Each structure stands twice: as C-alpha cells, then as structure tokens.
N, C-alpha and C positions, 0 to 999 in steps of 0.2 A: 524630673524626679531622680532618674538614675544617676545623672551627673552630680547633683547635689548630695545624694546619698554616698556616692563614691568619695566626694571631697570631705564629707563628715568622717568617713571611715579613715581616710588618710590622716586627718587631723588628730584623731584619737590614737592612731599608731605612733605619730610623731610625739605626742605628749608623753609616751612611755617607751622611749627608744631602747633603753637597756632591757626592759622586759620583753619588748618585741623581738630584740635580737636573740635573747635566750629562748624565746618561743620557737623561732624559725630554725634554731640550731639543729634540732632533731631532724627536721626536713632536709636541711643542707647535708648533714652527714649521711642520711639515708639515700638521697638521690646520688650523691657523689660516690658512695660505696657501691650501689647497684651498677652505675655506668662504668666505674673503674674496673670492677670485677668482670663484667661482661666484655668490655673492650680488651682487657688483658687476656681473657680466655679466648677470644677470637684471634688475637695475635698469636697466642701459643698454638692454637689449632693450625693456623697458617704456617707457623714455623715447623711444626711436625710434618705437615704435608710437603713443604719445600725440602726438608731433610730427607724424607723418603724418596721424593722425586729425584734428588741428587744421586741416589744409588743407581738409577738407570730408568730409561723410558720403557714402560710396560715390561718390566723385568721379571723373569722367572728364574729362581735360583734352585738348582737341582743338586742334592747332596746324597751320598750313600747313607744308609741308616733309616730307621723307621720313625725317629723323633725329630721334630723341628727344633731349631735353635742354632746358636753359633757353633756348638760342638756336636750335639746329638749323640748317637751311638755308632758313628761311622767306623770306629775302630774294629768292630766285629762284622762289618758289612763288606761285600765285594766292591772294590774301588772301580771308578770309571776309567776308561781309556780314551785316548784322543780320537779313536775311530768311532766311539759313541757320539762325540760331538759332531763329527762329520756326517754320521747317519741321521742324526736329528735334523741337521741343517738341510739335508737332501730330501728326506722322506716325509717330513712333517710340514704341512702347509701353514701359511699364515705367520711364518717366522722371518724376521729381518736378518738377524745375525745370531751366531752361536759362538761363544768363547769358552774353551776349556781353561780352567785355572787351577793352579797348584800353589798353595801358600806354605811359607816356612818362616819361622822367627830367626833372625840373624842379628849380628852386630856389624854395622857398616863403619868403615874406618877411612878417614881422609887426613893425611898428615898426622898431627898430634891429637886430632879430635876423633871421637867414636860415639856412636849412637845406636841403641837397640831399636830395631824397627821390624817391619813385616815385609817380606819379599813375596811378590806374586809373579808366578811364571804363567804367561799366556800368549795369545796372538794379538795382532792389531785389532781384531774384532772386540777385544776387551775394552778398548777406549770408546768404541761406539756404544756397546751395550751398557756401559756404566756412565755415559755422558761425560767422559773426561775430555777436557780441552787442553791444548798446549799453551803454556806461557812462553816457552822458548824451545828452540831446537826442532827435532823431528821424531817420527815414530820409526819402528823397525822396517827394514827392507825385507823383501821376500827371501833373499839369500840369507840374511841374518836369522830370520825365523827358522828356515829349513836346516841351517847348519848348527844352530845353537850358539851363536856368536856371543862373546862376552861384552855385551852392550846393555845399557839400562836407561830408564827414565826415572826420575825421582820426584817425590811430592814436595810441596812447599815447606812442610815441617822438616823433612830431611835436609832440604837445601839450607834452611835457616840454621840448623844445628851443626851441620858439617862445613858449610861454606860461608855463612854470614852474608855480607854484601858482595862477595866475590862471584863472578860468573862461573857456574859449574860446568857448562857445556864444553866437552872436550877433555875434561879432567878424568883421572882414574880414581875409582873408589874400590877399596877392598871389601868384598862381601864374603865373610867366612874365610875360606882358604884360597880364593882367587880374586883377581882384579877385573873390573869391568869399566868400560868407558861410558861416561854420562853423555848421551846423545840428545836428551830433552828434559825439560822441566814441566811438570803438570800444573795447570792452573789450580788455585786453591778452591777447595770445596767446604772446608770447615768440618764441624762435628756431624756425625750421622745421628739418626733418631735415638739410637741406643747409647749414645755418648762417646763412641770411639772416634778417634781423630782420623778422618779419611785421608788427610794429607801426609800422614806418617807412613809412607809406603815407598817401595822400590819395585819397579816393574821390569822384569827381564823376559826374554823369549822363553816359551814353555820348555823347549828342548834343553836350554841352558840350565834351568832349575832342575829338571829331571836328571841330567847327566852329572851336574857338579854339586848339587845340594842333596837331593833325595835319593839318588842312586837307583831309581826305578822309573817305570813308564806310567805310573799312576797319575790320575787326575782327580783332584779333590772336589771340584765343583764345576757344574756346567751352567754357564750364564746365558740365558736365552732372551733375546729382545723380540717381543711380539710386534708385528706390523700394526700401525695405526688403523683402527676400524676392524681389525680381526677379532674373532670371538676367542677370548682368552681361555674360556672353559673348554672349547673344542680343541684348542692347541694343547692344553694340558692333558686332555684325554688321549690325543694322538701321541704325545711324548710318553705317557705312561704305558700305552699299549706297545710302543716300539721298544722301550727299555725293558719291559717285562719279557718280551720275546728275545731280546739280545742277552738278557741275564738268565734265560732259560728257566723262568718261573712258571709253575703249573697253575691251573685255575684255583687250586686250594691254597696256594702259597700267598702269603702277604707280601706287599711291596717291600723290598729291602733298600728303598730309596725314598726320598721325600721331595715334593715340589712346593716351593714357597713363592707365593705371588706378592710382590711388593705393593701392588694396588690394594690387595686385601688388608695388608698390614697397615697401609695408610688410612684406609677406611675405618679399621678397628681403632687405631690410636686416635684418629680425629673424632670418632664417635665418643670414645671415652673422655676426651678433652671437652667436648661439647656438653656431655652430661655433668661433668664437674663444674663447668662454667655456669650451667643452669642452676645447679645446687648452690653454688656460692652466691649467685645473684638472688636466689630465693631467700637465703639466710640474710643477705644484706637488706633485702626488702622489708624484713621484720622491723628494722630500725625506722622505716617510713611510718609504720603503724604506731610505733612508740612516739614518733614526732607528732602524729595526728592526735594521739591522746594528750600530748603536751599542749597542743593548740586548744583542744576542748577544755582542758583544765584552766588555762589562762583566760579563755573567753568566759567561763563560768564565774571566775573571780571578777572579771571586768563587769559582768552583769550585776553582780552584787555591789560593786563599788559605785556603779552608775544608776542605781535603782531610782534615786530621786530625779535624776535627769530624765530617765525613761518615763517616770510618772508625770513630769511636767509636759513632756512631748505628747503623751497620750491625752492628758487633761486639756490641752489646747487644740486638740483635733487631729493629731497624727494618727494614721491608720496602723493597725497591727502589722500589715504586710510591709509598711515602710520601716518600722522598727526591726522587723524580722530581716528585711533586706540589708539594713545598715550593718547589723552584727554579722550576717552571713558574708557580706562583702569584705568586712574586716578579716574574717577567718580565711577567705579565699585569697585576699591580697597577701596576707602573711605566708600562706602556703606557696603561692606563686613566686614570691620573692625568694623564699627558701629554695624552691625548685630551680630558679634561674641561677642563683649563686652556686647551688650544688652542681649544675651542669658545667659552669665555668671552672669550678674547682676540680671536677672530675676530668675535664679536658687537660688541664695542666698536669694533674697527677698521673693520668694515663700516658701522656707523652714522656714524662720523666721516668716512670717505672718501666715503660717499654724499652727505653734505652738501657736502664740498669739490668733488666732481665734479658736483654738482647733478643727481643721478639719484635716483629713489625707492629707499628701503630696503625690500626684500622679504624677509621672513624665510622661509626654506625649511626646514621641519623635516626633509624628506627628506635633504638633503645634510648636515645636522648629525648626524642619526642614522647615516647611512652613514659619515661620516668617523670618528665615535666608534667605531662597530662595526669599521671597518677598522683603527683603532689597536689595539683589543683583539685582533683577529686577528693583527696584527703581533706582539703580545706572545706569542701562542701559537706562531706559526710560528717566530719567531726565538729564542724561549726554550726550545723543545723540545730542540734539540741539546745545549745546555749542561746542561739538566736530565737528559737521558738519559746524558750522560757522567758526571754526578755519581752517578746511580743505579747505574751499572755498575762503579764503582770496587771494586777488591779490598780488603776491609776490612784485611787484613794489610799490604798495600802502602801503603794510606792511613795507617795508624797509624805506619808507618816514615817518612812524609813529614816533612821539616823545614820 
C-alpha cells in the first residue's frame, strides 16, 4: 500500500511539473538561506578567532591610562619603563615572555620609494609574544639590542611597497632621520580583527627607537605572553598588584594602567558573531514557513481539482487513511525535494561567498540535516490539513462535483 501510494503521489507531481516547481521554490529558498547564513556566520566567527589569535598566544596587553582601546587616555598617565617589563617577567608567575614595546609613526624611504608605516621598538621577546615568524633573515643579536643598533625587520606590506620583488635583506632603509639595515622579513599575518594591517610594520630594537625617534626612555605597551595552562586571571592580578606597587598607588587610587586580555576580546567578538548568525538564521527560517504555506495552498487547490477522482476512489472502496496518506506523501515529497535542492544550492553559494568574503568555509552537517529535516516536517505539518480535507470528502458529493 505504501509503495503504490508513493507511486500515485509521484505521478500527480509529474503531471503538474511547473506548479510543483513553483511550490517547492519557497522551501528551496528557505533552506538555502538558513544554511548559507549559518555557514558564513560560522566562517566569520572562525576568521575573527584566527585574527585575534594572530596577535599572540595567551597575550595580555598592558597600557598606561584607565581606558581600554588603541589610544585610551595614555597621554595623561605615567608611562612604563623597561624596568617594569623586567620586574613583571621576574616577579609574576605563570608568564612565558614579556616584551616592552614603543610605537611611532614614520615614513620609510628606500631609493625613490617611500611608505608611511608604523615603527615598533622592542626586544626579541616581541616576536614570540606576538607569534611572529620569519620569512627571511634573522632577529636581533643580544649586542644589537643592548647597544641600540640601527637594524630592523620589516613586514610583508613594507617589503612590497619599498622593495617589490627585490630581496630586502642587507639593504639600507631610511627611517625618519637615520638609516637602518634590514636584517629580516616577517612572515605575513594579514589583517587583525579591528581591520589594521599587521604586515605594515618595521621592528627595531627598543633602545634604537628610544634614542633616535622618541628621545626618551618611555615604553608605551607591555606585551605579556601567559604560559599554556596558567590561570590568566591570577597572572593579571599579580601584574596589577606589582604595577600598582611600582607606580606608588595607594589603596584609594584607581589604576592608571589597563590590562587587555586578547582571549576575552576573542570570546566577546566570537559571541557577538554567533548571536548575529543565530539572528540571521532565524530571519531566513521565516521563508521556510512561507514555503510551507505555499505547499498547503497548492495542495488545497489540488484537492479541489481532483474532487471527482477522490470521490471515485472512495466510492470503489478506498479507505480514508489511504486518501489521507496519498496527499500527505505528495506534500512531504515536495518539501523533501525542495529541502534537498536547497542544501545543494546552499553548499555552492556558501563556498562561493566564503571566497568572496575571505572567510573559511566550514561545512556543518548539523545545520544541513536540521534544515532538511525541518523542510520535511514542514511538508507534514502544512500538508496534513489538505490531506485530511480530501480524506473526509463525502463520496456522493465528490462525484457530483464538476
């Protein structure tokens, strides 16, 4: 009985292919929209996480001032010194490396080319805390760090803008009023989560920047890499207590520095992205309901058109449940076909849009199965009322129908 009913349903669907196509179109669009939105949202969340991770492993960024952010209110706060970084590294447990850093905006010049970029003065610990790898060359020697030698490493963007395809290692680049030798090239990192180009950078020894660019011993940022498995909150408390003591703050004084945890930033941004993904998926799911209403509408029309056929079947002994099952199977088949086409369409659209948006494509079997299952459920829910109406027709009245 089931097989015969299924064949009858397919025959009726084939008899009105255009109408069947238009009926499932709403389901196709709904399923494709839900899967595409969720897949791209998952990819965006992964991209944000990767960009935050590229800043450094378990990284704490400590800046003067009471407000968080790229600038904050550091201008009115007591700056750090190199000795603060050394004290944090020695006296606070659970820390892998500490890198003092001082930034400045400059114009780098090589030959006839020039490029406005960001200079960072730091130690070799800077490359470890920020997960920098070398594409070519070497890092600073201990003597170069101590003496403030005129040597530098450049990012991929600076290399492209100043040197093009030429090998920059060993060449001299003028930074503001002095020249420095390029001893290394940093591997590309791309954009950070906030949109800045991480490869647009020149890294010099801290003492070089202090003596030749800023003219003071100030340190703008302390970059702290926490050991794997260490309690980041305990480390932050230890840093806060130590810096308050070194900056001679009383119990009633507020901190005149701030500690920013990149893991917390990653969790916050990822959480926000997930909420937006869920919201977009829910909005897209509304179109599934619209598609279900379309199926119910077409099935009601089909019942009206086939009233005499239903009357004949009932009159010659067909049971109500057989008629009910036939129309219900028609609705479910339409919904399932729409769901399957929607899944295939969403896969292609997700792969294409992920490339356009430069986010990773993450196949999620859960959302694909859920969307397909939901489309089948739509067929059952919205197909039941027309099917029940067909099954409850009076055979005599149905045979009289014109």
